[in-house]
C-alpha positions as CSV (number, residue, x, y, z in Angstrom):
1,M,-59.7,-8.6,15.9
2,R,-60.8,-11.9,14.3
3,Q,-62.9,-12.6,17.4
4,I,-65.1,-9.6,16.7
5,D,-66.0,-10.7,13.2
6,D,-66.5,-14.3,14.3
7,A,-68.8,-13.2,17.1
8,G,-70.9,-11.2,14.7
9,R,-71.1,-14.1,12.3
10,L,-72.0,-16.7,14.9
11,L,-74.6,-14.5,16.5
12,A,-76.2,-13.7,13.2
13,S,-76.5,-17.4,12.4
14,A,-77.6,-18.5,15.8
15,P,-80.7,-20.7,15.5
16,P,-83.9,-19.5,17.2
17,D,-84.7,-21.8,20.1
18,G,-87.5,-19.9,21.6
19,E,-90.5,-17.8,20.5
20,D,-88.4,-14.7,20.5
21,G,-85.3,-16.0,18.7
22,P,-82.1,-17.4,20.2
23,S,-82.1,-17.8,24.0
24,G,-79.4,-16.6,26.4
25,P,-77.5,-19.9,26.5
26,T,-77.4,-20.0,22.7
27,L,-76.1,-16.4,22.5
28,V,-73.5,-17.0,25.2
29,A,-72.3,-20.1,23.4
30,A,-71.7,-17.9,20.3
31,L,-69.8,-15.3,22.2
32,R,-67.7,-18.0,23.9
33,D,-67.0,-20.0,20.7
34,S,-65.9,-16.8,18.9
35,G,-63.2,-16.2,21.6
36,L,-64.6,-12.7,22.3
37,L,-65.3,-13.4,26.0
38,A,-61.7,-14.5,26.5
39,A,-60.4,-11.6,24.5
40,C,-61.8,-9.2,27.1
41,D,-58.9,-10.1,29.3
42,T,-57.0,-7.4,27.4
43,L,-59.9,-5.6,25.6
44,A,-62.1,-4.6,28.5
45,H,-59.8,-2.3,30.6
46,H,-57.6,0.4,29.0
47,P,-57.4,-1.3,25.6
48,A,-54.5,-0.1,23.4
49,D,-57.2,1.2,20.9
50,P,-60.6,2.0,22.6
51,R,-62.1,2.0,19.1
52,V,-61.6,-1.8,18.9
53,L,-63.6,-2.3,22.1
54,M,-66.3,0.0,20.6
55,R,-66.4,-2.0,17.4
56,A,-66.8,-5.2,19.4
57,L,-69.8,-3.7,21.3
58,V,-71.4,-2.3,18.1
59,T,-70.9,-5.6,16.2
60,V,-72.5,-7.7,18.9
61,G,-75.3,-5.2,19.4
62,R,-76.0,-5.2,15.7
63,A,-76.4,-9.0,15.7
64,S,-78.4,-9.2,18.9
65,L,-79.2,-6.6,21.6
66,S,-79.7,-9.3,24.2
67,A,-76.2,-10.7,23.4
68,G,-74.9,-7.2,23.4
69,R,-76.3,-6.6,26.9
70,L,-74.7,-9.8,28.2
71,F,-71.4,-9.0,26.5
72,E,-71.4,-5.4,27.8
73,G,-72.0,-6.7,31.3
74,H,-69.1,-9.0,30.9
75,V,-66.8,-6.2,29.8
76,N,-68.0,-4.1,32.7
77,A,-67.3,-6.9,35.2
78,V,-63.8,-7.6,33.8
79,K,-63.0,-3.9,34.0
80,L,-64.1,-3.8,37.6
81,L,-62.0,-6.8,38.4
82,R,-59.0,-5.1,36.9
83,L,-59.7,-1.8,38.7
84,H,-60.1,-3.4,42.1
85,G,-57.7,-6.2,42.1
86,G,-60.2,-9.1,41.8
87,P,-59.4,-12.6,40.6
88,T,-59.3,-13.0,36.8
89,E,-58.1,-16.6,36.4
90,G,-61.4,-17.6,34.7
91,I,-61.5,-15.0,32.1
92,V,-59.2,-16.6,29.7
93,Q,-61.3,-19.8,29.8
94,G,-64.3,-17.8,28.6
95,D,-66.3,-17.6,31.9
96,L,-69.2,-15.2,31.5
97,L,-69.3,-12.4,34.1
98,G,-71.9,-9.8,34.9
99,V,-72.7,-6.8,37.1
100,W,-76.0,-6.4,39.0
101,G,-76.7,-2.9,40.3
102,A,-80.4,-2.4,40.3
103,D,-82.3,-2.7,43.6
104,G,-86.0,-3.3,44.1
105,P,-88.3,-2.7,47.1
106,D,-85.9,-4.7,49.3
107,P,-82.5,-3.2,48.5
108,A,-79.4,-5.4,48.8
109,H,-77.3,-4.4,51.8
110,I,-74.8,-5.7,54.4
111,R,-75.8,-6.0,58.0
112,N,-73.8,-7.8,60.7
113,G,-71.6,-9.5,58.2
114,V,-74.5,-10.9,56.2
115,L,-76.1,-10.0,52.9
116,H,-79.7,-9.0,52.9
117,G,-82.2,-8.0,50.2
118,Q,-82.6,-8.6,46.5
119,K,-81.4,-7.5,43.2
120,L,-83.7,-6.8,40.2
121,F,-82.8,-6.6,36.5
122,A,-80.2,-9.3,37.1
123,S,-79.2,-9.8,33.5
124,G,-78.0,-13.2,32.6
125,A,-79.4,-14.8,35.7
126,D,-79.7,-18.1,33.8
127,V,-76.2,-18.1,32.3
128,L,-73.6,-16.1,34.3
129,D,-70.7,-18.0,35.8
130,R,-69.7,-15.2,38.2
131,V,-71.4,-11.9,39.1
132,I,-70.3,-8.7,40.7
133,V,-73.1,-7.3,42.9
134,A,-73.4,-3.8,44.3
135,V,-74.7,-3.8,47.9
136,K,-75.1,-1.1,50.4
137,H,-72.3,-1.0,53.0
138,P,-73.2,-0.2,56.6
139,D,-71.8,3.3,56.1
140,G,-74.3,3.9,53.4
141,R,-71.9,3.7,50.4
142,P,-72.1,0.9,47.7
143,Q,-69.7,-2.0,48.1
144,L,-69.0,-4.5,45.3
145,V,-69.0,-8.2,46.1
146,L,-68.1,-11.0,43.8
147,L,-70.1,-14.2,43.9
148,R,-69.9,-17.6,42.1
149,R,-72.9,-19.1,40.4
150,D,-72.9,-22.1,42.8
151,Q,-73.3,-19.7,45.7
152,L,-76.6,-18.5,44.2
153,Q,-78.3,-21.9,43.7
154,E,-82.0,-21.6,44.3
155,R,-81.6,-17.8,44.7
156,L,-82.1,-16.9,41.0
157,F,-85.4,-16.4,39.4
158,P,-84.9,-15.7,35.6
159,Q,-88.4,-17.0,34.9
160,E,-89.8,-13.8,36.5
161,W,-88.5,-11.7,33.6
162,A,-91.8,-11.0,31.8
163,V,-91.3,-8.1,29.5
164,S,-91.8,-7.5,25.8
165,G,-88.2,-6.7,25.0
166,M,-84.7,-8.1,25.8
167,K,-86.3,-11.4,26.7
168,A,-83.1,-13.5,26.1
169,T,-81.2,-11.6,28.8
170,A,-83.4,-13.4,31.5
171,S,-82.9,-10.4,33.7
172,G,-84.9,-11.8,36.7
173,R,-84.5,-11.4,40.4
174,C,-81.7,-12.6,42.7
175,D,-82.3,-13.2,46.4
176,L,-79.2,-12.5,48.5
177,E,-80.9,-13.0,51.9
178,G,-78.6,-14.7,54.5
179,L,-75.4,-15.1,52.4
180,A,-72.3,-14.5,54.5
181,V,-70.1,-11.6,53.4
182,A,-67.1,-13.8,54.4
183,D,-68.0,-16.2,51.6
184,A,-67.9,-13.5,49.0
185,I,-64.9,-11.6,47.6
186,L,-65.0,-7.8,48.3
187,L,-63.8,-5.6,45.4
188,G,-62.4,-2.3,46.5
189,G,-63.8,-0.4,49.4
190,P,-67.1,1.3,50.1
191,G,-67.8,4.0,47.4
192,D,-65.1,2.8,45.0
193,Y,-67.7,1.6,42.6
194,Q,-69.0,5.1,41.9
195,R,-65.5,6.6,41.3
196,E,-65.3,8.5,38.0
197,P,-64.6,8.2,35.2
198,H,-65.3,4.5,35.5
199,F,-68.9,4.7,36.8
200,Q,-71.1,7.1,34.7
201,G,-68.1,7.3,32.4
202,G,-68.8,3.7,31.3
203,V,-72.3,4.4,30.0
204,W,-70.9,4.9,26.5
205,R,-70.4,1.1,26.3
206,Y,-74.0,0.1,26.4
207,A,-74.8,3.0,24.1
208,A,-72.4,1.4,21.6
209,V,-74.5,-1.8,21.8
210,Q,-77.6,0.3,21.1
211,L,-75.8,1.9,18.1
212,G,-75.4,-1.6,16.6
213,A,-79.2,-2.0,16.7
214,M,-79.7,1.4,15.2
215,Q,-77.4,0.4,12.3
216,A,-79.3,-2.9,11.9
217,L,-82.6,-1.1,11.6
218,A,-81.3,1.4,9.1
219,A,-79.8,-1.3,7.0
220,I,-83.0,-3.4,7.0
221,A,-85.1,-0.4,6.0
222,A,-82.7,0.5,3.2
223,D,-82.7,-3.1,1.9
224,Q,-86.5,-3.4,1.9
225,L,-87.1,0.0,0.3
226,Q,-84.7,-0.9,-2.4
227,R,-86.4,-4.2,-3.1
228,R,-89.7,-2.4,-3.3
229,D,-88.1,0.2,-5.6
230,R,-89.1,2.9,-3.2
231,A,-85.7,4.1,-1.9
232,D,-85.8,7.0,-4.4
233,A,-89.2,8.3,-3.4
234,P,-88.5,11.8,-1.9
235,L,-89.9,11.2,1.6
236,Q,-88.4,7.7,1.8
237,A,-85.0,9.0,0.7
238,Q,-85.3,11.7,3.4
239,R,-86.0,9.1,6.0
240,L,-83.0,7.0,5.0
241,R,-80.8,10.1,5.1
242,R,-82.0,10.9,8.6
243,M,-81.3,7.3,9.7
244,M,-77.8,7.3,8.3
245,T,-76.9,10.7,9.7
246,A,-78.3,9.7,13.1
247,C,-76.2,6.6,13.2
248,E,-73.1,8.5,12.1
249,T,-73.7,11.2,14.7
250,V,-73.9,8.7,17.5
251,R,-70.9,6.8,16.2
252,L,-68.8,10.0,16.4
253,W,-70.1,10.8,19.9
254,L,-69.3,7.4,21.2
255,E,-65.9,7.1,19.6
256,N,-65.0,10.4,21.2
257,A,-66.3,9.2,24.6
258,A,-64.5,5.9,24.3
259,C,-61.2,7.6,23.6
260,A,-61.7,10.1,26.4
261,V,-62.6,7.6,29.1
262,E,-60.7,4.4,28.3
263,H,-57.1,5.2,29.1
264,P,-55.2,5.4,32.4
265,S,-54.9,9.2,32.5
266,A,-58.7,9.8,32.2
267,T,-60.1,12.1,34.8
268,A,-63.5,12.4,36.5
269,E,-64.4,15.2,34.2
270,D,-64.0,13.0,31.2
271,A,-67.1,11.1,32.3
272,E,-69.3,14.0,31.1
273,T,-68.4,13.1,27.5
274,A,-69.8,9.6,28.0
275,I,-72.9,10.9,29.7
276,L,-73.7,13.3,26.9
277,A,-73.0,10.6,24.3
278,R,-75.4,8.2,26.1
279,L,-78.2,10.8,26.0
280,V,-77.6,11.6,22.4
281,T,-77.8,7.9,21.6
282,A,-81.1,7.4,23.3
283,E,-82.6,10.4,21.5
284,A,-81.2,9.3,18.1
285,A,-82.5,5.7,18.7
286,V,-86.0,7.0,19.1
287,A,-85.7,9.0,15.9
288,V,-84.4,6.1,13.9
289,M,-87.2,3.8,15.2
290,N,-89.8,6.4,14.2
291,D,-88.3,6.7,10.7
292,V,-88.2,2.9,10.3
293,D,-91.9,2.7,11.3
294,Q,-92.8,5.3,8.8
295,A,-90.6,3.9,6.1
296,L,-91.8,0.2,6.3
297,G,-95.3,0.7,7.7
298,A,-97.5,-1.9,9.3
299,A,-95.7,-4.9,7.8
300,S,-92.7,-4.4,10.1
301,F,-94.9,-5.0,13.2
302,A,-95.4,-8.7,12.2
303,T,-93.7,-10.8,14.8
304,A,-91.8,-12.6,12.0
305,H,-90.4,-9.4,10.6
306,P,-86.7,-8.8,11.4
307,V,-87.5,-5.2,12.6
308,D,-90.0,-6.3,15.2
309,R,-87.7,-7.9,17.8
310,I,-85.0,-5.2,17.3
311,R,-87.6,-2.5,17.9
312,R,-88.9,-4.1,21.1
313,D,-85.5,-4.8,22.4
314,L,-84.1,-1.3,21.6
315,S,-87.2,0.5,23.0
316,F,-86.7,-1.3,26.3
317,Y,-82.9,-1.1,26.4
318,I,-82.8,2.7,26.0
319,R,-85.1,3.2,29.1
320,Q,-82.3,3.5,31.6
321,A,-83.0,5.0,35.0
322,D,-83.6,8.8,35.3
323,P,-82.3,10.2,32.0
324,D,-83.7,13.6,32.8
325,G,-81.8,13.7,36.1
326,L,-78.6,12.5,34.4
327,G,-78.8,15.2,31.8
328,H,-79.7,17.9,34.3
329,A,-76.8,17.0,36.6
330,A,-74.3,16.9,33.7
331,T,-75.4,20.3,32.6
332,E,-75.0,21.7,36.1
333,R,-71.5,20.3,36.4
334,I,-70.5,21.7,33.1
335,L,-71.8,25.2,33.9
336,A,-70.2,25.2,37.3
337,S,-66.7,24.1,36.1
338,P,-64.6,26.7,34.1
339,A,-62.7,23.8,32.5
340,L,-65.8,21.9,31.5
341,R,-67.5,25.1,30.3
342,Q,-64.6,25.8,28.1
343,R,-64.7,22.3,26.8
344,W,-68.4,22.3,25.9
345,L,-69.3,26.0,25.7
346,P,-66.0,27.6,24.3
């Protein structure tokens, strides 16, 4: 798709307008100008070739992890709208959508027809046009609600996003207290959000964004070692080999997960492929960053060095909630299911 290449080019050339590179509005403008946001109308849910969607996520992530996080959230939101019959009229105009699932000390919930509580890690709080929010239904299950940006005026606090990585996502806090449920659009019913293979089965998508950053780090390391005439040194060549094979291993895992999950006949058991691929990606990302640090040394920690921001962003991005629990639960399900055991332990 031309839009994928255009997005990569525009993101790579986006001018820095803050201390940490291009800001969220600049990144979103590049995604919108490339046509990639509008292309998600057909790309996000059951694409004809899931590998095209994967290439889009990897390409954006390679250019900018913050842009990749915002784009992956948009893909996730469009998919949820398709799955649950939500309105999609703004997608073709390039509206930016997102999904906010993380709760804080005051979890978002419905009580007496009113929204209460807050959402944390609200990525794109400064740029989203519409957002899907997961809130707790009175019966205890998660319910998805769709809100417009104008409904959240004076309820968004992107300035509270004070972390070392992924700064441009402005993933601040959202206060939902007092919003009437009648003013929101309900998507599906209670519990539909967690239906597989579309819940955990979707984790391959943000892992694909992370793969893009891994590829960028490996390429930067190779370029700099070649310029220093050090790429042929035995230990450096060994590090480069490990980086290349780590990236290719992750690519194969993620391509397998994308093709397993992203089609109409996918089953709940197909989600295990995505979960395992996500865990493989996080482990490989740590290994690649360690090899880059060893290969390039202290110079790569200068704030002006191209590796520095990628390292900070990727280190933060791979810290998703409870990876140990995720892996343990997947292993238990595989061992308990004859079909899954035959798939993974033939």
